[in-house]
C-alpha positions as CSV (number, residue, x, y, z in Angstrom):
1,X,5.5,-5.5,-19.7
2,X,8.8,-6.5,-18.1
3,X,8.9,-8.2,-14.7
4,X,12.1,-7.7,-12.7
5,X,13.0,-9.4,-9.5
6,X,15.5,-7.2,-7.7
7,X,17.7,-7.9,-4.6
8,X,18.5,-4.5,-3.3
9,X,20.6,-3.5,-0.2
10,X,18.9,-1.2,2.3
11,X,21.3,1.0,4.2
12,X,18.4,1.8,6.6
13,X,17.7,-1.8,7.4
14,X,21.2,-3.1,6.8
15,X,19.9,-6.1,5.0
16,X,19.2,-7.3,1.5
17,X,15.5,-6.7,0.5
18,X,13.6,-8.3,-2.3
19,X,11.5,-6.2,-4.6
20,X,9.4,-7.2,-7.6
21,X,9.0,-4.5,-10.3
22,X,6.7,-4.4,-13.3
23,X,7.8,-1.9,-15.9
24,X,6.2,-0.9,-19.2
25,X,8.0,-2.4,-22.2
26,X,7.2,-2.0,-25.9
27,X,6.4,-5.4,-27.4
28,X,5.2,-6.6,-30.8
29,X,3.6,-10.1,-30.7
30,X,2.5,-12.5,-33.3
31,X,-0.3,-13.5,-31.0
32,X,-1.7,-11.7,-28.0
33,X,-1.6,-8.0,-27.2
34,X,1.1,-5.6,-28.2
35,X,2.1,-3.3,-25.4
36,X,3.4,0.3,-25.5
37,X,6.7,1.1,-23.8
38,X,7.5,4.3,-22.0
39,X,11.0,5.7,-21.3
40,X,10.2,8.9,-19.3
41,X,7.8,10.0,-16.6
42,X,6.3,6.6,-16.0
43,X,3.5,6.6,-13.4
44,X,4.3,4.6,-10.3
45,X,2.2,2.4,-8.0
46,X,3.7,1.2,-4.8
47,X,1.8,-2.0,-4.1
48,X,2.1,-3.3,-0.5
49,X,1.6,-6.8,0.8
50,X,-0.2,-7.9,4.0
51,X,0.7,-10.1,6.9
52,X,2.2,-13.4,5.9
53,X,3.0,-12.1,2.4
54,X,6.2,-10.8,0.7
55,X,7.4,-9.1,-2.5
56,X,6.0,-12.0,-4.6
57,X,2.6,-12.5,-3.2
58,X,0.7,-10.1,-5.5
59,X,2.3,-11.8,-8.4
60,X,1.4,-15.3,-7.2
61,X,-2.1,-14.7,-6.0
62,X,-3.5,-12.2,-8.5
63,X,-2.9,-11.4,-12.2
64,X,-1.5,-8.0,-11.5
65,X,1.0,-8.1,-14.3
66,X,-1.8,-8.8,-16.8
67,X,-4.1,-6.2,-15.3
68,X,-1.5,-3.4,-15.8
69,X,-0.4,-4.7,-19.2
70,X,-1.9,-1.8,-21.2
71,X,-1.8,0.9,-18.5
72,X,1.7,2.2,-19.0
73,X,2.4,2.1,-15.2
74,X,5.3,0.8,-13.1
75,X,4.3,-1.4,-10.1
76,X,6.8,-1.6,-7.2
77,X,6.2,-4.5,-4.8
78,X,8.6,-4.6,-1.9
79,X,9.0,-7.1,0.9
80,X,8.7,-5.6,4.3
81,X,8.3,-8.7,6.5
82,X,5.8,-8.5,9.5
83,X,6.8,-5.0,10.5
84,X,3.6,-3.1,9.8
85,X,5.4,-0.4,7.8
86,X,6.7,1.0,11.1
87,X,10.0,1.9,12.8
88,X,9.9,-1.0,15.3
89,X,10.9,-0.8,18.9
90,X,13.7,-3.4,18.2
91,X,15.5,-1.0,15.9
92,X,14.4,-2.1,12.4
93,X,13.2,1.1,10.7
94,X,10.8,-0.3,8.1
95,X,8.9,2.9,7.9
96,X,11.9,4.9,7.0
97,X,12.8,2.3,4.4
98,X,9.4,2.2,2.7
99,X,8.7,5.9,2.9
100,X,12.1,7.4,2.1
101,X,14.8,5.0,1.1
102,X,12.8,2.7,-1.3
103,X,11.6,5.6,-3.6
104,X,15.2,6.9,-3.7
105,X,16.5,3.5,-4.7
106,X,13.8,3.0,-7.3
107,X,14.5,6.3,-8.9
108,X,18.2,5.6,-8.9
109,X,17.8,2.2,-10.6
110,X,14.9,3.2,-12.9
111,X,15.3,6.9,-13.9
112,X,12.3,6.6,-16.2
113,X,10.0,6.6,-13.2
114,X,8.0,9.8,-12.6
115,X,8.8,12.2,-9.8
116,X,5.5,14.0,-10.1
117,X,2.9,13.8,-7.4
118,X,0.0,13.5,-9.8
119,X,1.5,10.2,-11.2
120,X,2.5,8.6,-7.9
121,X,0.2,6.2,-6.1
122,X,0.2,3.6,-3.3
123,X,-2.1,0.7,-2.5
124,X,-2.1,-2.3,-0.3
125,X,-4.2,-5.1,1.3
126,X,-4.8,-5.6,5.0
127,X,-1.5,-4.6,6.7
128,X,-0.5,-3.1,3.3
129,X,-3.7,-1.0,3.3
130,X,-2.5,0.4,6.6
131,X,0.9,1.1,5.1
132,X,-0.5,2.8,2.0
133,X,-2.9,5.0,4.0
134,X,0.0,5.9,6.3
135,X,2.1,6.9,3.2
136,X,-0.7,9.2,1.9
137,X,-1.4,10.8,5.2
138,X,2.2,11.4,6.2
139,X,3.4,12.5,2.8
140,X,0.4,14.1,1.0
141,X,2.8,16.2,-1.1
142,X,4.1,13.0,-2.8
143,X,1.0,10.9,-3.5
144,X,-2.0,11.7,-5.7
145,X,-4.1,8.6,-4.8
146,X,-4.1,6.0,-2.2
147,X,-6.1,2.7,-2.2
148,X,-6.8,0.4,0.7
149,X,-8.2,-3.1,0.2
150,X,-9.5,-4.6,3.4
151,X,-7.0,-2.4,5.2
152,X,-6.3,-2.4,8.9
153,X,-7.0,1.4,8.8
154,X,-8.6,1.6,12.2
155,X,-5.7,-0.2,13.9
156,X,-6.3,0.8,17.5
157,X,-10.0,0.1,17.3
158,X,-9.2,-3.3,15.7
159,X,-6.9,-4.2,18.7
160,X,-9.6,-3.1,21.2
161,X,-11.9,-5.7,19.8
162,X,-9.8,-8.4,21.4
163,X,-10.4,-9.4,25.0
164,X,-6.7,-10.3,25.1
165,X,-4.2,-9.3,22.5
166,X,-2.8,-12.4,20.8
167,X,1.0,-12.5,20.7
168,X,1.3,-9.3,22.7
169,X,5.1,-9.4,22.7
170,X,5.0,-9.3,18.9
171,X,2.7,-6.2,18.7
172,X,4.7,-4.4,21.4
173,X,7.9,-5.2,19.5
174,X,6.4,-3.3,16.5
175,X,4.6,-0.4,18.2
176,X,5.8,-0.3,21.8
177,X,3.3,-0.1,24.6
178,X,-0.1,-0.6,23.0
179,X,-1.7,1.9,25.4
180,X,0.4,4.6,23.6
181,X,-0.5,3.8,20.0
182,X,-3.7,5.8,20.0
183,X,-2.9,9.4,19.0
184,X,0.6,8.5,17.7
185,X,2.0,8.5,14.2
186,X,1.1,4.8,14.0
187,X,-2.6,5.5,14.5
188,X,-4.4,5.9,11.2
189,X,-7.4,7.6,12.8
190,X,-5.2,10.2,14.4
191,X,-3.4,10.8,11.1
192,X,-6.7,11.2,9.3
193,X,-7.8,13.9,11.9
194,X,-4.4,15.7,11.6
195,X,-3.9,15.8,7.9
196,X,-4.7,19.0,5.9
197,X,-7.8,18.0,3.9
198,X,-6.9,20.5,1.2
199,X,-3.5,18.9,0.7
200,X,-4.4,15.2,1.1
201,X,-4.5,12.7,-1.7
202,X,-7.6,11.0,-3.0
203,X,-8.5,7.8,-1.2
204,X,-10.3,4.6,-2.3
205,X,-11.4,2.1,0.4
206,X,-13.0,-1.2,-0.3
207,X,-13.8,-4.2,2.0
208,X,-15.8,-7.4,1.8
209,X,-19.1,-7.5,3.7
210,X,-18.0,-10.8,5.4
211,X,-14.6,-9.4,6.3
212,X,-13.7,-9.2,10.0
213,X,-12.4,-5.7,9.3
214,X,-15.7,-4.6,7.7
215,X,-17.0,-2.5,10.6
216,X,-13.6,-1.0,11.3
217,X,-13.3,0.1,7.6
218,X,-16.7,1.7,7.8
219,X,-15.7,3.6,10.9
220,X,-12.4,4.8,9.3
221,X,-14.3,6.0,6.2
222,X,-16.8,7.9,8.4
223,X,-13.9,9.7,10.1
224,X,-12.4,10.5,6.6
225,X,-15.7,11.9,5.5
226,X,-16.0,14.0,8.6
227,X,-12.6,15.4,7.9
228,X,-13.6,16.3,4.4
229,X,-11.2,14.0,2.6
230,X,-12.0,13.0,-0.9
231,X,-12.7,9.3,-0.3
232,X,-14.5,6.7,-2.4
233,X,-15.9,3.8,-0.4
234,X,-17.1,0.6,-2.0
235,X,-18.0,-2.8,-0.6
236,X,-19.1,-6.1,-2.0
237,X,-19.5,-9.8,-1.1
238,X,-16.2,-11.3,0.1
239,X,-14.0,-12.2,3.0
240,X,-10.4,-11.4,4.0
241,X,-8.9,-13.4,1.1
242,X,-7.3,-13.4,-2.3
243,X,-10.5,-14.0,-4.1
244,X,-11.7,-10.6,-3.0
245,X,-8.3,-8.8,-3.5
246,X,-7.8,-10.2,-7.0
247,X,-11.2,-8.9,-8.0
248,X,-10.9,-5.5,-6.3
249,X,-7.3,-4.6,-7.4
250,X,-8.8,-4.4,-10.9
251,X,-11.3,-1.8,-9.6
252,X,-8.5,0.1,-8.0
253,X,-6.6,0.3,-11.3
254,X,-9.8,1.6,-13.0
255,X,-10.1,4.3,-10.3
256,X,-6.5,5.5,-10.5
257,X,-6.1,8.7,-12.5
258,X,-3.9,7.2,-15.2
C-alpha cells in the first residue's frame, strides 16, 4: 500500500484542505506480506472522522493501513473540521465539499479510482457516521454500502436528550435554528423516511453497549427497518472511544462487498 498526504485546494471552501489517501501498490518484500497493485477501477472507501478529529486521526488511532493491506481498496480520509458535514449558516459549505467537490478532485488526481456505484463506499465514526449516512441517503445512486460506527444518526433525538444544549451558538452556527433541524436535510431520521428503499445502499450500523449514543442508534435502526432498508445492526461491549472503533472498523471491512 501507498500512503499519500495531500494538501488540496477547495474552490468550494476557498481554503487548503488536508486529505490522507491509502492506495493499493504492488510490492515484493523479503519479509512480510507482498501486496497486489491495481491501476484501474480501484474500489473506494470515504472514511470520515468524528468531532475533535481530522484527516490523520484514523491513521493515528487505528491500524487502518494494515487492515486494508490485502483488500485492493483506496481509502480517502479528508479533514472537515467541526462542521458536521453540513453547509453551515456562516457560509462554509462543507457538505458541498464532501459530497460533490472531494470526489471530483480525487478522480482528477487519482484516475485509477472507480466510478462505479457497486465499488464506492462511505463509513465514519460518531460525527463521521452521521456524514456517511447522509451521503448514502442523499446520493443513493453513488454508494453501494454505508457504515456507521457509533454514529450520531439520530441527531435531533440526541439533542433533545439535553436539558440545555451545550455551546448552543456553535450548533446554531452549523445547523441554524435548532427547532428547524427536524424534518430538514440535516435530520438523518427524516432522510431515512424519505429515501427510496429500492434505490438505497446497504447499511451497517454498530455501537457499543456502554456508548451514550446506544439508545439513539437502536432507534435509528428501528426506523431503517420500518422503512425496509437493508441494514445490518451489530453491537458489542464498548464505549465511545478508539478501542471500540479500531476493533469494529475491521468488521466493517469484512462486511464491505469487495
